[in-house]
VOPAGU-2260 file (C-alpha; in pm, 1 decimal, decimal comma):
REM VOPAGU-2260
SITE   aa  ch    i         X         Y         Z
SITE  MET   A    0    4048,2   10291,1    -620,9
SITE  VAL   A    1    3856,1   10465,6    -349,3
SITE  ALA   A    2    3486,5   10557,0    -350,3
SITE  LEU   A    3    3370,6   10911,9    -277,2
SITE  GLN   A    4    3023,2   11015,1    -173,5
SITE  ILE   A    5    2877,4   11365,8    -178,6
SITE  ARG   A    6    2569,8   11425,9      30,0
SITE  ASP   A    7    2307,1   11697,4      16,4
SITE  VAL   A    8    2353,4   11779,2    -353,0
SITE  PRO   A    9    2055,7   11985,1    -466,0
SITE  GLU   A   10    1845,9   11810,7    -731,3
SITE  GLU   A   11    1891,5   12105,6    -968,4
SITE  VAL   A   12    2270,3   12066,8    -948,8
SITE  ARG   A   13    2247,9   11693,0   -1006,1
SITE  ASP   A   14    2018,1   11750,4   -1304,6
SITE  VAL   A   15    2257,1   11999,6   -1464,9
SITE  LEU   A   16    2552,8   11766,1   -1417,0
SITE  ALA   A   17    2357,5   11468,2   -1549,2
SITE  ALA   A   18    2259,5   11669,5   -1859,2
SITE  GLN   A   19    2623,4   11769,2   -1917,5
SITE  ALA   A   20    2732,7   11408,4   -1881,9
SITE  LYS   A   21    2469,5   11292,6   -2128,5
SITE  ALA   A   22    2569,4   11563,0   -2377,8
SITE  CYS   A   23    2927,1   11433,7   -2357,9
SITE  GLY   A   24    2811,2   11074,7   -2401,7
SITE  LYS   A   25    2924,8   10978,1   -2053,4
SITE  SER   A   26    2767,2   10839,7   -1741,7
SITE  LEU   A   27    2727,2   11082,7   -1453,9
SITE  GLN   A   28    2988,0   10887,7   -1258,4
SITE  GLY   A   29    3234,5   10897,2   -1549,4
SITE  PHE   A   30    3172,4   11266,3   -1606,0
SITE  LEU   A   31    3228,0   11352,9   -1238,4
SITE  LEU   A   32    3540,5   11137,4   -1221,2
SITE  GLU   A   33    3680,1   11328,8   -1517,5
SITE  LEU   A   34    3597,8   11662,2   -1349,4
SITE  ILE   A   35    3768,6   11581,4   -1020,9
SITE  THR   A   36    4066,4   11421,3   -1196,6
SITE  GLU   A   37    4115,6   11737,8   -1402,0
SITE  GLU   A   38    4086,4   11954,7   -1090,4
SITE  ALA   A   39    4348,5   11744,5    -910,2
SITE  ARG   A   40    4579,9   11780,5   -1212,6
SITE  ARG   A   41    4539,4   12159,0   -1205,5
SITE  VAL   A   42    4623,3   12172,9    -835,7
SITE  ARG   A   43    4938,6   11967,5    -891,4
SITE  ASN   A   44    5039,8   12189,5   -1184,1
SITE  ALA   A   45    4980,6   12504,6    -978,8
SITE  ASP   A   46    5194,8   12360,8    -698,5
SITE  VAL   A   47    5479,9   12290,2    -940,1
SITE  LEU   A   48    5457,9   12638,9   -1088,0
SITE  ALA   A   49    5450,2   12795,2    -741,6
SITE  ARG   A   50    5761,7   12602,3    -637,8
SITE  PHE   A   51    5936,6   12706,7    -957,4
SITE  ALA   A   52    5839,6   13072,3    -905,3
SITE  ARG   A   53    6004,5   13065,4    -560,3
SITE  ARG   A   54    6337,8   12950,2    -701,1
SITE  ASN   A   55    6624,5   13188,5    -644,4
SITE  ASP   A   56    6885,9   13029,2    -868,6
SITE  GLY   A   57    6849,0   13276,4   -1153,8
SITE  ALA   A   58    6569,6   13085,7   -1328,2
SITE  ARG   A   59    6294,4   13301,6   -1470,4
SITE  GLY   A   60    6013,4   13118,0   -1293,4
SITE  SER   A   61    5806,7   13422,4   -1204,8
SITE  ASP   A   62    5812,2   13545,8   -1566,8
SITE  ILE   A   63    5702,2   13206,7   -1696,1
SITE  THR   A   64    5426,9   13185,0   -1436,5
SITE  ALA   A   65    5300,2   13530,3   -1531,8
SITE  ASP   A   66    5317,4   13444,2   -1902,4
SITE  LEU   A   67    5115,7   13127,6   -1845,9
SITE  ALA   A   68    4854,3   13312,5   -1641,8
SITE  GLU   A   69    4824,0   13578,4   -1911,9
SITE  ALA   A   70    4792,1   13318,9   -2189,9
SITE  ARG   A   71    4523,4   13132,5   -1995,6
SITE  ALA   A   72    4328,9   13453,5   -1931,9
SITE  GLU   A   73    4340,7   13542,0   -2301,4
SITE  ARG   A   74    4227,8   13191,3   -2399,4
SITE  GLU   A   75    3932,1   13208,7   -2159,8
SITE  LEU   A   76    3819,6   13538,6   -2315,9
SITE  GLN   A   77    3797,6   13378,3   -2659,1
């Protein structure tokens, strides 16, 4: 594994993140690792969906992509 370092994080931001980590029963390092891992997964998923949407072989990629975006937006409103 590789180590990452973030400099110049405001104390208020660090405090909020530390409180979230504690509420989840995790260390700050574990909590942040989970956050960046999830973000990387989302980027990969978005890339796959974008490639699928560009297909021109008759697949309904753009409809599926739109359906997923709509379902996610509805879920976030709840």
